[in-house]
C-alpha positions in Angstrom: 155.7 119.4 123.1 159.4 119.2 122.0 160.2 117.3 125.1 157.5 115.1 125.6 157.7 114.0 121.7 161.5 113.8 122.2 161.3 111.4 125.3 158.5 109.4 123.2 161.0 108.4 120.4 163.4 107.7 122.8 161.5 105.1 124.7 160.3 103.6 120.9 163.7 103.4 120.5 164.8 101.6 123.2 161.9 99.5 122.8 163.0 98.5 119.5 166.5 97.5 120.5 165.4 95.5 123.4 162.8 93.5 121.4 165.0 91.6 119.1 164.6 87.9 120.7 162.9 86.5 117.9 163.3 86.6 114.1 160.1 88.3 113.2 161.4 91.2 116.0 164.8 91.1 114.7 163.9 91.6 110.6 161.6 94.1 111.3 163.3 96.2 113.6 167.0 96.0 111.4 165.6 98.7 109.1 163.5 102.0 109.6 161.2 101.2 106.6 160.5 97.3 107.6 159.7 99.0 110.6 157.0 101.3 109.2 156.0 98.4 106.8 155.1 96.4 109.8 153.3 99.5 110.7 150.9 99.9 107.7 150.5 96.2 107.5 149.2 96.2 110.9 147.0 99.0 110.6 145.3 97.1 107.5 144.3 94.2 109.6 143.2 96.3 112.1 140.2 98.1 109.6 139.7 94.7 107.3 141.7 96.3 104.3 144.4 94.2 101.9 147.1 97.1 100.7 148.7 96.9 97.1 152.2 97.1 96.7 151.2 100.3 94.6 149.4 101.8 97.6 152.0 100.9 100.2 154.8 102.3 97.7 152.9 105.5 97.8 151.8 105.6 101.5 155.5 105.3 102.3 157.6 106.8 100.1 159.7 104.2 98.9 160.3 102.0 95.5 158.3 99.3 94.0 161.2 97.3 94.3 161.7 98.0 98.0 158.7 97.0 98.7 158.0 94.2 96.6 161.3 92.6 98.5 159.6 93.4 101.9 156.8 91.4 100.8 158.2 88.4 99.6 160.5 87.6 102.4 157.4 88.1 104.2 155.4 85.8 102.7 158.2 83.2 102.9 158.3 83.6 106.5 154.2 83.8 106.7 153.9 86.9 108.3 151.6 88.1 105.5 148.5 87.0 104.5 148.6 87.4 100.6 145.4 88.1 98.2 146.5 87.2 94.6 144.6 88.5 91.6 145.6 89.0 87.9 148.8 91.4 87.8 147.6 92.2 91.8 149.2 91.6 95.1 147.2 92.9 98.3 148.2 91.4 101.8 148.0 92.2 105.4 149.8 91.1 108.3 149.5 87.5 109.6 147.5 86.7 112.5 151.0 85.8 114.1 152.3 89.5 113.4 149.5 90.7 114.2 149.6 89.2 117.7 153.6 90.3 117.9 152.7 94.0 117.5 149.9 93.8 119.9 151.9 92.7 122.3 154.8 95.0 121.8 152.1 97.8 121.8 150.6 96.2 125.5 154.4 96.5 126.7 154.3 99.8 125.7 151.4 100.8 127.8 153.2 99.4 131.3 
């Protein structure tokens, strides 16, 4: 099991290094937090949910400030779909980011 997981993690790393062709890929592959943020937001999209900053902060063990900054940066780029309500921001990935994630998943299957 250790051997299999080690090889899997190496391949994930290699895929991240290789996928730096677009601004989106460079952004989400630049730090582990941005990378996992994209994954949790893609998950939200697949289960048809919108997540709050508080929820993502708790799930990822990060700070509200760090997640808020990522949300703001991604919103400016059009990479998130945002729902705003009184004192609450909820989000999931945009269609563009979801398609990029889907392409990555398909590439990993080959």
